[in-house]
VOGU-3710 file (C-alpha; in Angstrom, 3 decimals, decimal comma):
1> xxxxxxxxxx> 101,949/122,947/136,045  99,210/119,931/137,030  102,597/118,285/138,363  103,926/121,142/140,611  100,439/121,277/142,248  100,256/117,546/142,857  103,631/117,857/144,847  102,731/120,927/146,423  99,470/119,789/147,683  101,134/116,180/148,923
11> xxxxxxxxxx> 103,693/118,084/150,535  101,658/120,355/152,487  98,846/117,760/153,447  101,327/115,086/154,721  103,073/117,803/157,137  99,748/119,411/157,976  97,737/115,808/158,437  100,812/113,907/160,113  99,370/113,873/163,394  96,191/112,309/161,899
21> xxxxxxxxxx> 97,731/109,918/159,747  99,905/108,662/162,871  96,525/108,243/165,092  94,739/106,545/162,576  97,716/103,952/162,055  97,590/103,307/165,569  94,201/103,157/165,898  94,146/100,381/163,200  96,779/98,437/164,372  95,209/98,360/167,841
31> xxxxxxxxxx> 91,460/97,680/166,576  92,817/94,736/164,073  96,250/92,837/164,070  98,197/93,332/160,779  99,725/95,901/158,764  97,935/99,174/158,874  98,470/99,924/155,191  96,858/98,392/152,568  98,575/98,562/148,813  96,166/97,408/146,224
41> xxxxxxxxxx> 97,064/96,794/142,644  95,534/99,837/140,340  95,907/100,278/136,499  97,696/104,142/136,407  98,267/105,997/132,873  98,694/104,161/130,003  97,683/101,032/132,086  100,947/100,933/134,174  100,072/99,061/137,589  100,872/100,649/140,812
51> xxxxxxxxxx> 100,322/100,139/144,228  97,658/102,409/145,467  97,998/103,103/149,126  94,879/103,477/151,997  94,594/102,500/155,390  93,165/98,866/156,230  90,012/98,717/156,677  89,161/95,051/156,027  90,331/91,852/157,924  93,782/90,358/157,014
61> xxxxxxxxxx> 93,570/88,318/153,418  90,206/90,007/152,766  91,605/91,000/149,132  91,899/86,901/148,464  87,897/87,045/148,529  87,445/89,496/146,040  87,973/93,035/144,890  84,496/94,623/145,315  83,070/95,202/148,639  79,600/94,851/149,027
71> xxxxxxxxxx> 76,563/95,829/151,381  77,410/95,057/155,137  80,297/93,187/153,944  81,797/90,952/156,791  85,126/91,661/155,760  85,217/95,442/156,809  86,311/96,337/160,460  84,083/98,255/162,439  86,569/100,748/162,677  87,178/100,188/158,730
81> xxxxxxxxxx> 83,497/101,488/158,309  84,188/104,463/160,270  87,291/105,494/158,072  85,522/104,519/154,659  82,471/107,076/155,840  84,943/109,710/156,480  87,580/109,055/153,826  90,374/108,948/156,453  91,454/105,411/154,821  92,254/107,302/151,852
91> xxxxxxxxxx> 94,616/110,003/153,201  97,696/107,740/152,368  96,978/108,226/148,702  98,576/111,859/149,352  102,138/109,329/149,126  100,840/108,250/145,803  100,133/111,850/144,667  103,843/112,856/146,079  105,481/109,988/144,031  103,483/110,344/140,887
101> xxxxxxxxxx> 101,530/107,620/140,330  98,287/109,730/140,619  97,088/113,316/140,188  94,977/115,361/142,630  91,599/115,220/140,352  91,265/112,786/137,770  89,348/109,182/137,123  88,481/106,626/139,384  91,660/104,286/139,639  90,353/100,734/139,126
111> xxxxxxxxxx> 92,197/96,972/139,673  94,122/95,768/136,570  91,769/92,696/136,567  88,707/94,923/135,986  90,687/97,026/133,463  91,195/94,082/131,327  87,809/94,274/130,513  87,831/97,708/129,132  86,738/98,074/125,689  88,933/100,186/123,502
121> xxxxxxxxxx> 86,833/103,139/123,525  86,535/102,771/127,419  90,487/102,774/127,984  90,558/106,271/126,964  90,636/106,978/130,542  94,038/105,301/131,186  95,350/108,526/128,989  95,619/110,598/132,015  96,923/109,783/135,837  93,842/108,312/137,909
131> xxxxxxxxxx> 93,046/111,200/140,534  92,984/110,977/144,303  89,460/112,417/144,065  87,413/112,963/140,655  83,678/112,805/139,642  82,956/109,542/139,945  84,774/108,974/143,397  81,994/111,913/144,978  79,405/109,952/143,213  80,535/106,630/144,462
141> xxxxxxxxxx> 80,717/107,769/148,188  78,654/104,524/149,419  78,870/102,438/146,388  79,349/99,424/148,303  75,802/100,279/150,059  74,030/100,237/146,467  75,498/96,666/146,041  72,173/94,333/147,426  73,227/91,683/149,929  73,501/88,128/148,816
151> xxxxxxxxxx> 74,628/88,961/145,212  78,077/88,495/143,917  79,507/91,808/144,514  82,055/91,796/141,467  79,379/90,374/138,898  76,924/93,184/140,203  79,677/95,529/139,785  80,443/94,975/136,342  76,834/94,692/135,309  75,421/97,559/137,038
161> xxxxxxxxxx> 78,089/100,187/137,813  81,374/99,953/135,824  79,603/101,255/132,545  78,272/104,160/134,221  81,413/105,199/136,340  83,489/105,172/132,788  80,819/107,243/131,118  81,096/109,582/133,922  84,779/109,754/133,829  84,963/109,923/130,098
171> xxxxxxxxxx> 82,441/112,906/130,096  84,626/114,528/132,766  88,041/114,128/130,561  86,170/115,887/127,744  85,670/119,091/129,817  88,363/118,834/132,028  89,547/122,571/133,186  91,371/124,038/135,919  87,618/125,344/137,143  85,807/121,987/136,922
181> xxxxxxxxxx> 88,883/120,546/138,894  88,957/123,121/141,793  85,122/122,251/142,081  85,511/118,795/142,533  88,196/119,643/145,211  85,848/121,789/147,090  83,102/119,447/146,518  85,312/116,742/148,521  86,567/119,022/151,144  82,832/119,706/151,872
191> xxxxxxxxx> 81,682/115,732/151,693  84,347/114,857/154,020  83,350/118,075/156,381  79,829/116,316/156,652  80,959/113,145/157,159  82,875/114,260/160,409  79,793/116,104/161,322  77,508/113,131/161,264  79,888/111,353/163,780
//
């Protein structure tokens, strides 16, 4: 049933949002040279790696400078800041939803190099597909802004953020129901609406 809902939501969303997807793609190409899409490697269900697609919000080659974005990160383009704030950069994840790499609501997808540091109890989050949205995704809306300037973003993330986020995802999985997922979807829609309203 969950897979059926994922496919249905992905098809409807991609069809309804196709003009917006094209507009954002063109805007990214015009504002910054390079591929409008960014496919970052993420660990999926059972630790299987896949490329999670987003609209590119950073300068070319930014991924080689580290996987974590800090406050006022100079790698983020001006348009990229808007896309991140409104969550428009994450719309291509509906392709991942359609392909079956992700589910609509689930744990936050993480990079393989960070997943390699998980303890055995933390790896329980890999028992299910990561979500396009989820409790942690909502809570981490402005995560990069919480990382102080002048520190190594990667080290700060591992020390101060990773464990808390994993506890949230594990807590979500223990109480996961259709109702909790519906509430998260509605909260995500509300978050995007408020972000647009502020623009």
